[in-house]
C-alpha positions in Angstrom: 3.3 -18.2 6.7 7.0 -17.6 4.9 9.3 -15.1 7.0 10.8 -12.4 5.2 13.7 -9.4 5.9 11.8 -6.3 6.6 15.1 -3.9 7.2 15.0 -2.2 10.7 14.8 1.2 9.6 12.0 0.9 7.5 9.8 -0.7 10.8 10.4 2.5 12.7 8.9 4.1 9.2 6.1 2.5 9.2 5.5 2.6 12.9 6.0 6.3 13.3 3.3 7.0 10.1 0.8 4.5 11.4 1.1 5.5 15.6 1.6 1.4 16.8 -1.7 0.8 15.3 -3.9 -0.6 12.9 -3.7 1.2 9.6 -7.1 -1.2 8.6 -9.5 -0.7 12.1 -8.3 1.6 14.3 -7.1 -1.3 16.8 -4.2 0.6 18.2 -0.9 -2.2 19.7 -2.1 -1.2 24.0 -5.2 -1.6 23.4 -4.9 -4.9 21.9 -1.9 -6.1 24.0 -0.4 -8.2 20.2 1.8 -7.0 18.8 0.9 -4.6 15.3 2.1 -7.4 11.7 3.4 -5.9 8.7 1.0 -5.7 6.2 2.0 -5.7 2.4 -0.9 -3.8 1.2 -0.3 -5.4 -2.6 0.8 -9.3 -1.3 4.1 -10.5 -2.2 2.2 -13.5 -3.8 1.6 -11.4 -6.3 4.2 -8.9 -7.0 4.5 -6.8 -4.1 7.5 -5.1 -3.0 8.3 -4.8 0.0 8.8 -1.2 0.8 7.3 1.9 3.2 4.1 2.6 0.6 3.8 -1.1 0.5 3.5 -1.9 3.3 1.0 -1.3 6.6 0.9 -1.9 10.4 -1.8 -5.0 10.7 -4.0 -5.9 13.6 -3.5 -9.9 13.6 -7.4 -10.5 12.6 -7.2 -8.0 9.7 -4.4 -9.2 8.5 -5.1 -12.7 8.9 -8.0 -11.8 7.6 -7.0 -9.6 4.6 -4.1 -12.4 3.2 -3.4 -12.3 0.0 -6.7 -10.2 -1.0 -6.5 -7.4 -2.7 -10.0 -6.9 -4.2 -13.4 -8.6 -2.7 -17.6 -7.4 -2.7 -18.8 -4.1 -2.0 -22.0 -6.3 0.3 -24.3 -4.3 -0.4 -24.0 -4.1 -4.1 -21.9 -7.5 -5.1 -19.7 -5.1 -7.5 -16.0 -6.7 -6.9 -13.1 -3.4 -5.9 -10.0 -3.0 -4.6 -9.5 -3.2 -1.0 -8.9 0.1 1.5 -4.6 1.3 0.4 -4.1 3.2 3.9 -0.8 4.4 2.6 -2.9 6.2 -0.7 -6.4 6.9 0.5 -7.2 8.8 3.6 -9.9 6.3 6.4 -12.1 9.5 7.1 -13.2 9.1 3.5 -14.6 5.8 3.4 -15.1 5.1 8.0 -16.1 6.8 10.6 -17.1 5.2 14.4 -21.0 4.2 15.4 -22.1 6.2 18.1 -20.8 3.6 20.4 -17.2 3.3 18.8 -18.0 0.5 19.2 -17.7 -0.4 15.3 -16.9 0.2 12.5 -19.2 1.5 10.2 -18.6 2.3 5.8 -19.1 5.1 4.0 -18.2 4.3 0.9 -18.4 0.9 -1.5 -14.7 0.0 -0.9 -15.2 0.4 3.6 -18.1 -1.5 3.5 -16.1 -4.5 1.0 -13.2 -3.9 4.0 -14.8 -4.0 6.7 -16.8 -6.8 5.6 -13.4 -8.8 3.9 -11.0 -8.0 6.6 -14.2 -9.0 9.6 -12.9 -5.8 11.5 -16.5 -5.8 13.3 -16.2 -9.2 14.5 -17.8 -9.8 18.0 -14.4 -10.3 20.7 -13.4 -5.9 18.8 -16.3 -5.9 19.1 -16.4 -6.8 22.7 -13.1 -4.6 23.4 -14.1 -1.8 22.4 -16.8 -1.5 23.9 -15.1 -2.1 27.3 -13.2 0.6 26.0 -16.0 2.8 25.4 -17.7 2.9 29.2 -13.7 3.9 29.8 -13.5 7.0 29.1 -12.0 5.6 25.7 -12.7 7.4 22.7 -11.3 5.9 18.3 -8.7 7.7 16.7 -10.4 10.1 13.2 -7.6 8.5 11.5 
């Protein structure tokens, strides 16, 4: 993993906007116990800039599985399409929560593809969400 510089002022802007939670799966630092990472939505390796419009907070799991991907296949149709972009798209247009608040569900091809590519419902996070749900935690809408 390469190191790059993000100005302190830009980090603060991103953290305030993203409310200290992953822009993909909405896991918060408080729930995960692990600091968020700064994700280049369009990866630096593909010419993405280190700007507010191209950076968002991501949990380590979403960031690692996303890697430098910008598109993936919809598991339902096999169509290749762009991953969800948290700076230009609204979370609730593409995702919703399961009735028990443990799984992120895709409402669109983009949502389904992003969930699959980032493994947003991996067993560890689903188990953690279940523990949060039985303790009265409710996932944020977006």
